[in-house]
C-alpha positions in Angstrom: 155.2 -6.4 261.0 155.2 -9.1 264.1 152.6 -10.0 266.1 152.7 -7.6 269.1 153.1 -4.7 266.9 149.6 -5.5 265.2 148.1 -6.1 268.4 149.5 -3.0 270.0 148.6 -0.8 266.5 144.6 -2.3 267.2 144.8 -1.4 270.6 145.8 2.0 269.7 143.3 2.7 267.0 140.4 1.4 269.0 141.4 3.3 272.3 142.1 6.9 269.8 138.4 5.8 268.2 137.1 5.7 272.1 137.9 8.9 273.1 137.5 10.9 269.6 133.7 9.4 268.7 131.6 11.7 271.1 128.8 14.6 270.5 131.0 17.4 271.4 131.7 20.7 269.8 134.4 19.5 267.6 132.8 16.9 265.6 129.6 19.1 265.0 132.2 21.7 263.8 134.1 19.5 261.4 130.2 18.2 260.5 128.9 21.4 259.8 132.1 22.1 257.2 131.7 19.2 255.7 127.8 19.7 254.8 128.7 22.7 253.5 131.6 22.0 251.5 133.7 24.7 253.2 137.8 24.1 253.6 136.7 20.4 254.3 140.4 19.4 253.7 141.9 22.1 255.4 139.7 21.9 258.5 140.1 17.8 259.0 144.0 18.2 258.7 144.3 20.4 261.2 142.4 18.4 263.6 143.9 15.3 262.6 147.6 16.7 262.8 146.9 18.4 266.3 145.5 15.2 267.7 149.1 13.6 266.1 151.3 15.9 267.6 149.6 15.5 271.2 149.6 11.9 271.1 153.5 12.5 269.9 153.9 14.6 272.9 152.2 12.0 275.1 153.8 8.8 274.1 157.5 10.3 273.7 157.0 12.3 276.7 155.0 11.1 279.1 155.0 7.2 278.0 158.6 7.7 278.3 158.9 8.8 282.1 156.2 6.3 283.2 158.1 3.2 281.1 161.2 4.2 283.2 159.4 4.0 286.8 158.1 1.0 288.1 155.9 2.9 290.4 154.4 5.1 287.7 153.7 2.3 285.3 151.6 0.8 288.0 150.0 3.5 288.7 149.2 4.2 285.0 148.0 0.6 284.5 145.6 0.9 287.5 144.5 4.6 286.4 144.5 3.8 283.1 141.8 1.0 283.6 139.8 2.8 286.0 139.9 5.6 283.5 139.2 2.9 280.7 136.7 1.5 282.7 134.7 5.1 283.9 134.6 5.6 280.4 132.9 2.7 279.0 130.0 3.1 282.1 129.6 6.5 280.8 129.4 5.5 277.1 127.1 2.6 278.2 124.7 5.1 280.2 125.0 7.6 276.9 123.4 4.5 274.6 120.7 4.8 276.7 119.7 8.0 276.7 122.2 9.9 274.1 121.1 12.5 271.5 121.9 13.0 267.9 124.8 15.2 266.4 123.3 18.4 265.2 125.3 20.5 262.2 123.7 24.1 261.4 124.4 25.1 258.0 124.6 28.7 259.1 127.4 31.2 259.9 129.4 29.2 257.3 133.1 30.3 257.7 134.3 30.8 253.8 137.4 32.8 254.9 140.3 30.0 255.2 141.7 32.0 257.9 138.6 32.3 260.0 138.1 28.5 259.6 142.0 27.7 260.5 141.2 29.8 264.0 137.6 28.1 264.8 139.4 24.5 264.0 142.3 25.4 266.2 140.1 27.1 269.0 137.8 23.9 269.1 140.6 21.4 269.2 143.0 23.4 271.9 140.7 25.0 273.8 139.1 21.7 274.9 140.8 20.8 278.2 139.6 17.2 277.3 142.1 16.8 274.5 144.7 17.1 276.4 144.0 14.4 278.9 142.6 12.1 276.4 145.6 12.4 274.1 148.7 13.3 275.8 147.9 11.8 279.6 145.8 8.9 278.6 147.5 7.7 275.5 150.8 8.7 276.7 150.8 6.5 279.7 148.7 3.5 278.0 151.8 3.8 275.7 154.0 2.9 278.5 152.7 -0.6 278.5 154.5 -1.4 274.9 158.2 -1.1 274.4 159.9 -0.1 271.1 158.3 -1.0 267.8 154.9 -1.7 269.5 154.7 1.4 270.8 155.4 3.0 267.9 153.2 0.9 266.6 150.1 1.7 269.5 150.9 5.8 268.8 150.4 5.3 265.1 146.9 3.2 265.6 146.0 6.2 267.8 146.8 8.9 264.7 145.0 6.3 262.8 142.2 6.5 264.4 142.2 10.3 264.7 142.5 10.8 261.0 140.1 8.4 259.8 137.7 9.7 262.2 138.0 13.3 261.1 138.4 12.8 257.4 135.2 10.4 257.4 133.5 13.1 259.4 134.2 15.7 257.2 134.2 14.3 253.5 131.4 11.8 254.3 129.2 14.9 256.0 126.4 14.4 253.4 125.8 10.5 253.9 126.9 10.6 257.5 124.6 13.6 258.7 121.2 11.8 258.6 123.2 8.9 260.5 124.3 10.9 263.0 121.3 12.7 263.6 119.5 9.8 264.6 119.8 8.8 268.5 119.8 5.0 267.8 122.9 5.2 265.9 124.7 6.8 268.8 123.1 4.4 270.9 124.9 1.1 269.0 128.2 3.5 268.5 128.2 4.0 272.1 127.4 0.5 273.1 130.3 -0.8 271.0 132.5 2.0 272.7 131.5 0.8 275.7 132.7 -2.8 275.0 135.5 -2.2 273.7 136.6 0.5 276.4 135.5 -2.0 279.1 137.2 -5.2 277.5 140.7 -3.0 277.5 140.1 -1.7 280.8 140.0 -5.5 281.9 143.0 -6.6 280.0 145.0 -3.7 281.8 143.9 -4.8 285.3 144.6 -8.1 284.6 148.5 -7.2 283.5 149.1 -5.1 286.7 147.5 -8.1 288.6 150.2 -10.1 287.1 152.7 -7.8 287.8 
């Protein structure tokens, strides 16, 4: 693997992790299933595969279209920079005011079919998932070509899988940590730094272009 592929993969991983790590219904659901040890493998795998499929749609579809048009590429560059900058500032704001991630132990989904239905609902009925995976990740992938672009997609998918499996199977140990607001403040501060750095690099590449 050459340096450009490694850099693209690392960027994809950081972008993917920054987008998915947030206090929300889906993460609370995965955390709850992990605490209850109910269909953890099934739930986390559906979440990871769903994200992977959406990322592939974005990279192969929107990313290809954007790459073929200098105008769209420029728009994606500056639009992505603005979006990531805004996301970074929002993460910085949350770092000073965020709460903890709580997962109730009530209402266990002991039936596998119900667990699957709930996981799909938490995933695909969330409009932000399409903006994050298909639109943003797809657009940002257009800045890489060939194997580097594939590495970017793999990095983003790896971040999603690592987060969901870590949250589900590490729930027993992670729940007390994530229930503390200070842990999310630190995490949001790191996300803010990463997102603002990537936004600055995008803006710089757009300016040079």
